C-alpha positions in Angstrom: -4.0 22.1 21.0 -6.9 20.7 19.0 -6.2 19.6 15.4 -9.2 19.0 13.2 -9.2 16.3 10.5 -8.6 18.8 7.6 -5.5 20.3 9.4 -4.3 16.7 10.2 -4.3 15.7 6.6 -2.6 18.9 5.6 0.1 18.1 8.2 0.5 14.6 6.9 1.0 15.9 3.4 3.9 18.0 4.7 6.0 14.8 5.2 7.7 13.2 2.2 6.6 9.6 2.1 6.8 6.6 -0.3 3.8 5.7 -2.4 2.7 2.1 -1.5 -0.2 0.2 -2.8 -1.5 -2.5 -0.4 -3.4 -5.3 -2.2 -5.0 -8.7 -1.3 -6.8 -11.3 -3.3 -10.1 -12.7 -2.1 -12.9 -14.9 -3.4 -14.3 -11.9 -5.4 -11.0 -11.0 -6.9 -8.2 -8.6 -6.1 -8.7 -5.4 -4.0 -6.3 -2.7 -3.0 -5.7 0.8 -1.7 -3.1 3.6 -1.7 -1.7 3.2 1.8 0.6 6.1 2.8 0.7 4.6 6.3 2.7 1.4 5.5 6.1 0.8 7.1 8.4 -1.7 8.7 7.8 -2.8 12.3 10.3 -5.4 13.3 13.4 -7.3 11.9 12.9 -10.4 13.9 10.5 -11.7 12.8 10.5 -9.5 9.6 7.2 -7.6 9.8 5.4 -4.8 8.1 2.6 -2.6 9.4 -0.3 -1.1 7.4 -3.2 1.1 8.6 -6.5 0.7 6.8 -9.6 2.7 7.6 -12.8 0.8 8.3 -14.6 2.5 5.4 -11.9 1.2 2.9 -13.4 -1.5 0.7 -10.1 -3.5 0.6 -10.1 -4.1 4.3 -12.6 -6.9 4.1 -10.5 -8.6 1.5 -7.4 -8.4 3.6 -9.2 -9.8 6.6 -10.6 -12.7 4.6 -7.4 -13.5 2.7 -5.3 -13.2 5.9 -2.5 -11.9 3.6 -1.6 -8.8 1.7 1.3 -7.4 -0.4 2.8 -3.9 -0.2 4.2 -2.6 -3.5 6.2 0.6 -3.3 5.5 2.4 -6.6 8.2 3.8 -8.9 8.3 7.0 -10.9 6.1 6.5 -13.9 3.4 4.8 -11.9 1.6 8.0 -10.9 -1.6 6.9 -12.7 -1.6 3.7 -10.7 -1.3 5.8 -7.5 -4.2 7.9 -8.5 -6.4 5.0 -9.3 -5.7 3.3 -6.0 -6.1 6.6 -4.2 -9.7 6.8 -5.5 -9.1 9.2 -8.4 -9.8 8.3 -12.0 -13.2 6.5 -11.6 -11.7 3.0 -11.6 -12.8 0.7 -8.8 -12.5 -2.8 -7.5 -10.7 -5.5 -9.5 -10.7 -3.2 -12.6 -7.8 -1.4 -11.0 -5.6 -4.4 -11.6 -4.4 -4.2 -15.3 -3.2 -7.9 -15.8 0.2 -7.0 -17.4 1.1 -4.7 -14.5 0.6 -7.2 -11.7 2.1 -10.5 -10.5 2.2 -12.5 -7.3 4.8 -13.9 -5.0 3.9 -16.5 -2.3 0.5 -15.7 -0.9 -1.3 -14.8 -4.1 -1.7 -11.2 -3.1 -1.2 -8.9 -6.2 2.3 -7.3 -6.5 3.0 -4.4 -8.8 5.4 -5.8 -11.3 7.5 -2.7 -11.6 7.6 -2.0 -7.9 10.7 -0.5 -6.3 10.2 -3.0 -3.6 7.4 -5.4 -2.7 6.7 -7.3 0.5 4.3 -10.3 0.5 2.9 -10.8 4.0 0.7 -13.1 6.0 -1.4 -11.3 8.6 0.1 -11.9 12.1 -2.0 -9.5 14.2 -4.7 -6.8 13.9 -5.4 -3.9 16.2 -8.2 -1.4 16.1 -7.9 2.3 16.9 -10.6 4.9 16.3 -12.0 3.6 13.0 -8.7 2.2 11.6 -7.3 -1.3 11.6 -3.5 -1.6 12.2 -2.5 -4.7 10.5 0.8 -6.4 11.2 2.1 -8.8 8.5 5.0 -11.2 8.6 7.0 -11.0 5.4 7.0 -14.4 3.6 8.4 -13.2 0.2 9.8 -10.0 -1.3 11.2 -8.5 -4.5 13.5 -5.5 -5.0 14.3 -3.6 -8.2 17.6 -1.7 -7.5 17.3 0.2 -10.8 13.8 1.6 -10.1 13.4 5.3 -8.9 11.0 5.6 -6.0 7.9 7.7 -6.3 7.4 10.1 -3.3 4.2 12.0 -2.2 4.9 15.4 -0.8 2.6 18.4 -0.3 -0.1 16.9 -2.5 2.0 16.0 -5.4 4.0 13.0 -6.6 7.7 13.6 -7.0 10.8 11.7 -8.0 13.7 11.1 -5.6 17.0 12.4 -7.1 19.4 9.5 -6.4 22.4 11.3 -7.8 
């Protein structure tokens, strides 16, 4: 069976996933992307995995910084998700509203109201058909037990009912 790119993205939209922003800080300032392909990889050592397309502007910053942070967005941060997803006409470091961002250990931007955030140092990078698969070892983290996670499902953002 042959699956074309449009059908592939439609299929990917059929799976409910968290809404993470991956960000790094380089010499030219912070850069980031909405990364619906961000997940855990290993518990020992604790590592995360992110997939970043070669055409994504933040990739260069991640490679130069050798670190990145993954911030899983809460309900109420839909506008942030849109901005980092390339909607809304905001680009580059203008995406980072100062009061909304902090740092942990590496200096990579972390969304201050994140459900969870993982600050990582790049441990390995692999390339597969126009995408870099970046493995990061967790060096710091934060968790907000009271935050409600934002989910992407079938092209829309949704709240998770935790009751």
